[in-house]
Residue frames as qw, qx, qy, qz and C-alpha x, y, z in Angstrom:
[[0.330, 0.283, -0.824, -0.364, -92.57, -27.11, -118.46],
 [0.053, 0.139, 0.952, -0.266, -94.43, -29.36, -116.04],
 [0.393, 0.459, 0.386, -0.697, -97.57, -27.27, -116.52],
 [0.468, 0.453, -0.451, -0.610, -97.38, -27.62, -120.29],
 [0.219, 0.131, -0.963, -0.089, -96.93, -31.38, -119.98],
 [0.183, 0.277, 0.803, -0.494, -99.85, -31.60, -117.61],
 [0.460, 0.496, 0.085, -0.732, -102.04, -29.57, -119.97],
 [0.412, 0.364, -0.698, -0.459, -101.09, -31.75, -122.93],
 [0.093, -0.032, -0.986, 0.133, -101.87, -34.91, -120.96],
 [0.299, 0.391, 0.587, -0.643, -105.18, -33.47, -119.82],
 [0.479, 0.475, -0.231, -0.701, -106.09, -32.50, -123.39],
 [0.307, 0.229, -0.886, -0.260, -105.23, -35.99, -124.56],
 [0.035, 0.183, 0.927, -0.324, -107.40, -37.59, -121.90],
 [0.353, 0.458, 0.372, -0.726, -110.34, -35.26, -122.46],
 [0.527, 0.520, -0.264, -0.618, -110.44, -35.47, -126.24],
 [0.904, 0.044, 0.423, -0.048, -109.27, -39.04, -126.70],
 [0.404, -0.369, 0.636, 0.545, -106.69, -40.46, -129.05],
 [0.446, 0.430, 0.729, 0.291, -109.20, -40.95, -131.84],
 [0.146, 0.895, 0.222, -0.359, -109.86, -37.24, -132.18],
 [0.683, 0.568, 0.151, 0.435, -108.49, -35.93, -135.48],
 [0.033, -0.944, 0.158, -0.286, -107.35, -32.75, -133.74],
 [0.675, -0.618, 0.401, 0.036, -105.29, -34.76, -131.26],
 [0.857, 0.103, 0.382, 0.330, -103.81, -36.91, -134.03],
 [0.485, 0.788, 0.108, 0.364, -103.12, -33.97, -136.35],
 [0.173, -0.916, 0.279, -0.230, -101.27, -32.16, -133.59],
 [0.583, 0.369, -0.681, 0.246, -99.25, -35.31, -132.84],
 [0.400, -0.493, 0.482, -0.604, -100.51, -35.41, -129.27],
 [0.954, -0.075, -0.085, -0.277, -101.63, -39.02, -129.69],
 [0.703, 0.369, -0.517, 0.319, -97.96, -39.99, -129.55],
 [0.076, -0.483, 0.555, -0.673, -97.94, -38.86, -125.91],
 [0.846, -0.295, -0.158, -0.415, -100.40, -41.58, -124.92],
 [0.225, -0.573, 0.741, -0.269, -98.99, -43.55, -122.03],
 [0.725, -0.024, 0.630, -0.277, -101.09, -46.68, -122.33],
 [0.248, -0.102, 0.854, 0.446, -100.67, -49.41, -124.95],
 [0.326, 0.586, 0.739, -0.067, -104.39, -49.36, -125.74],
 [0.194, 0.895, 0.128, -0.381, -104.40, -45.71, -126.75],
 [0.133, -0.582, 0.610, 0.521, -101.13, -46.07, -128.68],
 [0.321, 0.121, 0.898, 0.277, -102.56, -49.04, -130.60],
 [0.320, 0.757, 0.530, -0.208, -105.72, -47.09, -131.37],
 [0.091, 0.854, -0.181, -0.479, -103.75, -44.19, -132.78],
 [0.171, -0.395, 0.788, 0.439, -101.48, -46.46, -134.80],
 [0.379, 0.336, 0.860, 0.056, -104.50, -48.44, -136.01],
 [0.323, 0.843, 0.306, -0.302, -106.24, -45.32, -137.29],
 [0.013, 0.749, -0.460, -0.476, -103.04, -44.18, -139.00],
 [0.298, -0.124, 0.896, 0.306, -102.66, -47.60, -140.63],
 [0.409, 0.609, 0.671, -0.107, -106.27, -47.40, -141.83],
 [0.215, 0.896, 0.011, -0.388, -105.64, -43.96, -143.31],
 [0.067, -0.613, 0.674, 0.406, -102.53, -45.35, -145.04],
 [0.781, 0.279, -0.341, -0.443, -104.52, -48.25, -146.52],
 [0.266, 0.295, -0.898, 0.189, -102.76, -50.88, -144.40],
 [0.705, -0.322, -0.126, -0.619, -105.98, -52.63, -143.39],
 [0.832, -0.095, -0.532, 0.123, -104.42, -55.86, -142.11],
 [0.412, 0.089, -0.491, 0.762, -102.19, -53.96, -139.67],
 [0.301, -0.321, 0.063, -0.896, -105.01, -51.55, -138.82],
 [0.793, -0.306, -0.365, -0.379, -107.34, -54.42, -137.91],
 [0.739, -0.074, -0.542, 0.392, -104.68, -56.02, -135.72],
 [0.220, 0.162, -0.358, 0.893, -103.93, -52.75, -133.90],
 [0.459, -0.333, -0.066, -0.821, -107.57, -51.77, -133.40],
 [0.837, -0.281, -0.437, -0.173, -108.43, -55.20, -132.01],
 [0.609, 0.004, -0.506, 0.611, -105.39, -54.98, -129.73],
 [0.058, -0.289, 0.199, -0.935, -106.54, -51.55, -128.52],
 [0.682, -0.351, -0.199, -0.610, -109.99, -52.90, -127.70],
 [0.847, -0.164, -0.490, 0.123, -108.54, -55.96, -125.97],
 [0.458, 0.087, -0.433, 0.772, -106.27, -53.71, -123.89],
 [0.216, -0.738, -0.605, 0.208, -109.39, -51.89, -122.66],
 [0.210, 0.470, 0.114, 0.850, -109.34, -48.37, -124.03],
 [0.137, -0.223, -0.553, 0.791, -110.02, -45.83, -121.29],
 [0.309, 0.304, 0.103, -0.895, -112.60, -43.63, -123.07],
 [0.595, 0.425, 0.664, -0.159, -115.84, -44.85, -124.64],
 [0.439, 0.820, -0.073, -0.360, -115.30, -42.40, -127.50],
 [0.022, 0.593, -0.766, -0.246, -112.04, -44.20, -128.32],
 [0.437, 0.064, 0.895, -0.062, -113.81, -47.57, -128.17],
 [0.560, 0.670, 0.358, -0.330, -116.48, -46.24, -130.53],
 [0.286, 0.789, -0.412, -0.354, -113.80, -45.05, -132.94],
 [0.199, -0.350, 0.905, 0.140, -112.07, -48.44, -132.92],
 [0.505, 0.333, 0.783, -0.145, -115.36, -50.22, -133.67],
 [0.462, 0.782, 0.090, -0.409, -116.17, -47.69, -136.40],
 [0.187, 0.685, -0.621, -0.332, -112.91, -48.22, -138.25],
 [0.314, -0.099, 0.944, 0.029, -113.23, -51.99, -137.89],
 [0.543, 0.544, 0.567, -0.296, -116.73, -51.75, -139.35],
 [0.369, 0.783, -0.237, -0.441, -115.46, -49.69, -142.28],
 [0.037, 0.486, -0.838, -0.246, -112.89, -52.33, -143.16],
 [0.388, 0.125, 0.903, -0.138, -115.31, -55.22, -142.66],
 [0.542, 0.661, 0.344, -0.389, -117.93, -53.63, -144.89],
 [0.287, 0.747, -0.449, -0.397, -115.31, -52.88, -147.53],
 [0.022, -0.316, 0.940, 0.125, -114.39, -56.57, -147.50],
 [0.629, -0.115, -0.491, -0.591, -118.08, -57.57, -147.94],
 [0.352, -0.130, -0.856, 0.354, -118.18, -58.97, -144.41],
 [0.310, -0.531, -0.223, -0.756, -121.58, -57.46, -143.67],
 [0.732, -0.541, -0.411, -0.045, -122.33, -59.48, -140.50],
 [0.650, -0.216, -0.259, 0.681, -119.02, -58.48, -138.90],
 [0.120, 0.321, 0.098, 0.935, -119.53, -54.89, -140.06],
 [0.492, -0.592, -0.356, -0.530, -123.01, -54.82, -138.56],
 [0.761, -0.459, -0.388, 0.244, -121.68, -56.28, -135.29],
 [0.493, -0.021, -0.160, 0.855, -118.95, -53.63, -135.05],
 [0.134, -0.427, -0.171, -0.878, -121.45, -50.83, -135.65],
 [0.653, -0.573, -0.434, -0.240, -123.76, -52.38, -133.02],
 [0.692, -0.319, -0.346, 0.547, -120.93, -52.34, -130.48],
 [0.237, 0.171, -0.016, 0.956, -120.21, -48.69, -131.26],
 [0.365, -0.486, -0.294, -0.738, -123.89, -47.78, -130.89],
 [0.715, -0.495, -0.489, 0.068, -124.17, -49.74, -127.63],
 [0.543, -0.204, -0.260, 0.772, -121.37, -47.57, -126.23],
 [0.021, 0.330, 0.048, -0.943, -122.85, -44.36, -127.64],
 [0.374, 0.552, 0.745, -0.024, -126.45, -44.51, -128.90],
 [0.217, 0.899, 0.105, -0.367, -126.03, -40.95, -130.27],
 [0.443, -0.355, 0.583, 0.582, -123.05, -41.98, -132.40],
 [0.613, 0.734, 0.184, -0.226, -123.31, -40.72, -135.97],
 [0.700, 0.109, 0.349, 0.614, -121.12, -40.96, -139.03],
 [0.038, -0.497, 0.133, 0.857, -119.92, -37.78, -140.70],
 [0.641, 0.589, 0.099, -0.482, -121.79, -36.84, -143.89],
 [0.373, 0.601, -0.658, -0.259, -118.89, -38.12, -145.98],
 [0.120, -0.202, 0.961, -0.147, -118.80, -41.41, -144.08],
 [0.532, 0.292, 0.640, -0.472, -122.56, -41.96, -144.14],
 [0.614, 0.610, -0.115, -0.487, -122.64, -41.56, -147.91],
 [0.022, -0.454, 0.864, 0.217, -120.22, -44.42, -148.50],
 [0.746, 0.089, -0.387, -0.534, -121.88, -47.22, -150.50],
 [0.553, 0.099, -0.815, 0.143, -120.28, -50.05, -148.51],
 [0.295, -0.205, -0.755, 0.549, -121.02, -49.04, -144.93],
 [0.228, -0.079, 0.064, -0.968, -123.50, -46.16, -145.14],
 [0.664, -0.201, -0.424, -0.582, -126.56, -48.38, -145.75],
 [0.638, -0.165, -0.714, 0.235, -125.47, -50.85, -143.05],
 [0.181, -0.056, -0.479, 0.857, -125.08, -48.09, -140.48],
 [0.388, -0.109, -0.086, -0.911, -128.40, -46.44, -141.42],
 [0.676, -0.207, -0.625, -0.330, -130.20, -49.78, -141.05],
 [0.541, -0.211, -0.675, 0.456, -128.99, -50.01, -137.45],
 [0.002, -0.032, 0.259, -0.965, -129.90, -46.45, -136.48]]
């Protein structure tokens, strides 16, 4: 049992809480740190359309210093999505800039990049 727990924890650390595979399997709930828990809850709130709560949780995750850069990128990405959707282009642009500063190779998925609110903003920064 200890080996299984260790493997699950290792998988969580390697893939990050923002990974859809980790979230779909429910492994994000095993996160030990508040930052990673807030990230996972923030993404779930975004997916549920609860943008106010999502914003609060994602900002809390970033303030609590997420361990992995990939998780930080994900938090900034989702914040950018919400900011662009609210016509807050400067804030959206700033969030995308922060994500790209952490990972210059960061790309949106084809579905995400085609979105009329944030796709053009992201492409202008790349």
